[in-house]
N, C-alpha and C positions, 0 to 999 in steps of 0.2 A: 504494500500500500504506500503510495506516494514515493515512488522510486523512479530513477531515470532508466534503469535497465528494462528491456523487454522481458516480461515475466517468463516463467517456465513455459516453454512451448509445449502444448499438449501433444502435438504430432511428433515432435522430435523426441519427447520424453518417453513415448511409448516404446520406441525401439530400444532406447537406452535401458529402460527398466527390464525389458525382455532379456537383456544381457546381464542383468543383475546389479547394475550400478546406475547412479544418476549423475550424468556428466554435465558439469557446469551449473551455474545458478542463474536462473533467469527470472515478471511483475504481473493495481489496480485496476492488478488487473487484473503474479502476478500478478514428484508426480508418480503414481502407484501402478501395480500390475493391472492388466486389462484396461489400460488407458485407451480412450478413444483417439481418433485422428482428425481433429478439426484443422482448419487452415492455420498454418504456422504463422507466428507473429514475427515480423521482420523489422518493425519500426525500431530505430535507434534514436533516442532523443538527442537533438542537437540544438544548442543555443536557445533552449527554452528558459524563459525568465524564472529565476528563483523567487520564492516568497521572501519578503523582507519582514522579519519579525522584530518589532521594536520593544516588546515587553513580554515577559512570561505571562501566560494566561492565568488569571486568578479567579477563584470561585466567586459567585455573586449570590445574593440572597434569593434570587429567582431562578437559580440554576436548576434545582431539582424540579421545579414546576415546568421548566422549559424542556427538559429531557426525560427519558424514561426512568423507571425505578432502578435501584441498584440491582446488581446481578442476583438472581434467585433461582433456585432449582425447582421451585413450585410455581405453577401458573397463578397469575393474579388477575382480578377482574379488569377488563378493559374499560377505559372511560367512554362515555357516549360520544360518538363521532358526529361532526357536522356533516350535512348532506354533501356527497362528493359529486363532482362533475363527471358524468359518465356518457354524455352524448355531446355531439357537436365536435368540431375540429379544435385542436389546441391552438393558442395564439402563436403566430410566427415569432421567432426570437427577435427581440429588439435589435435594431441596427447597432446601437451602442448600449452598453450596460448601465443600469441604474447604480447608484452607490450601494455597496453591499449592506445587508441588514446585520451581518455579523462582523464585528470589528476585531474580535479575538479569533485568530486563524491558526491552523496547524503549522508546525515548523517546516522549513524548506526540505526538499528531498535530499538524500545523501548522494554522494558521488557514486558512479557506477563501480561495481566490483570488477576485478580483473577477469577476463574471459576464461582464464585457466582455472579459476577457483571453483571448487566443488562444495555443495552444501553439506551440512552435517546433520546428524539426527541425535536427539536426546530423549530419553524416556521411552515410554511405550506408545506405540501407534494405536489410536482409537479405532474401533471397528467401524465399518461403513454404516452399520445401523445406528451406532452411537453418534457418528458425525451427522448423519441424516437428521436425527432427532435434534441435535444442537442447532443446525442450520434452520430447521423448520421453526424452532422456538424463537430464534433470533429474528427471522422474517416476520413472525406473527406479532412482535412487540410494537407498541405505539411509542415512537421516540420523541414526538413533539405534541404531547397531549393537550397543552394549553394554547400555544400560538398557531399550530398547524396540525391538528389531529387528523386531517384528511391525508397526510403523507402515509403512503403504504409502500413498503419495499417488497416487490414480488419475490416469492420463494424461488422461482426459476432464475432470477437475477442473482440472488445470494448463492445458490448452488453453482451456477455457471461461473461466477467470479471465483469461488473457492476452488473449483476444478481448474480454471485457468491459472490461478495463483500457485496452487500446491498439489493439484491432483488429489485433493482431499486427504493429504498427509498431515496429520495433526502434530507430528513431532519433528518437522523439518525446519531447519534454520538456514536461511540463505546467506550468502557471503556479504551482501549489502546490508544485512540487519533485519530482513523480513522474517517474521516468526509465524509458524503454524499455518492453520487452514487458510486464513485470509491474508497471510504474509503481511501482518501488521508491523509497522516500524515502531521501535521502542519510543521514539520521540512523539509519534502520533498518539500512542496509547497514553503516555504521560499527559499530553495536552488535553486529551478527551476526558481523562479522569479528573483533572484539575478544573477544566472548563465546566463540566457538568456534575461535579461533586459525586463521582462514581468511584468504584473500587474494582474495576475489571482487572483480572490477572492475565496478562498476555500469553503466559505459558499454559494456561488451562484452555483446552480446546473449546469448551463451552463459552467461556468468557471471550476467547479469541473470535468466535463466531459473532458474539454480541458486538464486539468492537468493530468488526468489518461491516455488519449491518448498520450499526450506529453511525459509522463514517459515511456510508451510502446515504443515510437519512440526512446527515448534516449537509452533504453536497447537494442533495435534492432541495433543501431549504435555501441554501446559499445561492445556487445557480438559478433556481426557480424564481426567487425574488428579484434577481438582477436582470433576467432576460425573458421570463415567461409569465410576467404579471401574476406571480404567486399561484399559477396553475401547476400543481405538483404531480400530475399524473405521469407515471413511468410506464406508459402504454406503448408497446411497439406499433400498434395500429395508427398512432399519431405521427409516426416517422415517415418521411418520404425517402427518395433515393439520395437526397442531399444529407450528408451525415450531420450537418449542423442544424437540422430542421427540428429536432425534438430534444426534450429534456433527458430522456433515457440515454441517448448517445453521449450527451454532454457529461452526465454523471459517470458513465463507464469510463470515458476518456480521463476525467479528473481523478478517478480512483487510481488510475495507472500513472499519470503524469503530475498529479497535484492540481489543486484548484486554480492556482495562479497561472498555470499554462493554458487553462481553458477560459477562465472568466477574469476579466480585468475591467475595472470601472472606466467607462467612456470608450471602451473598445468593443468590437464585434465578438460574438462567440467564436471560439476556435476549437477545432478538433485536430490536435497535432499528431495523433497516433491512430490513423484510420484502420490499420491492420488489426490492432488490438481490439478496437471497438467492434469490427466485423467478426472477429473470432469469438468474443464473448456473446455477441448477438446470436451467432450460429449455435453456440453451446446452450443457449437458453431454450432451444427447441430440439437440438440433435444430440446433446451430451448423453453418453451412456449412463452418467451419474443420475440422470432423471429417473431411471428405472430402479434404482436401489431402494 
């Protein structure tokens, strides 16, 4: 999450895993036996502007009300949702972005890891059924219950992102610092826990799933407010052949390259990593992981 490297390519990883090893570490984007073979990601970030962080994120009194409840192993009642927009076309992205609604933003991405570096593994790999349950729980949460309760993170998006990032390997540690299922960066996890007064453990696969879905929800709010008139629908049916046409594509791109590479105040929406976006989009309907 939030890394310059093209994440673990699902296609390339399949062959490597058949050989019994995982060669190289690759991203927001980004891998186990029986891996599917989606389109390989070939984007390599170049000259993408880094976020400038002027201060450490600090908790606010309204933080808990703005974000979901602290990690819990038991289901909690969901708040009443506002009516969602389910018909009609989504607004076209603004030609230039509005000022962001969130002024506390994640830290900038790390530098790419050497191409020769191989990821490491720590602890026990969670079973596919356990991973499926964790991702399902994470997708079902309401992350903005007060200011944007209509934000919903599609389960297929969470599952596809986790497969693209790690191949659903819960105990993988990438060379650039990405951890676990959603390849969450340590700096991103720390920022989210401080910003929203949470206590997610990046090394726990369930909390890792929450962090990944939580970050997708934050990107949805951040980019949706700036470009899409606060229409937060992550619906593939709202996308056209133009990659910058819909919020879904923008959120996928930002998970991989960071929010500042996609959304800048006063600038048009940018999709700097089209291959990554197309790959995750394809996994949302074709990933073997959807059958687990």
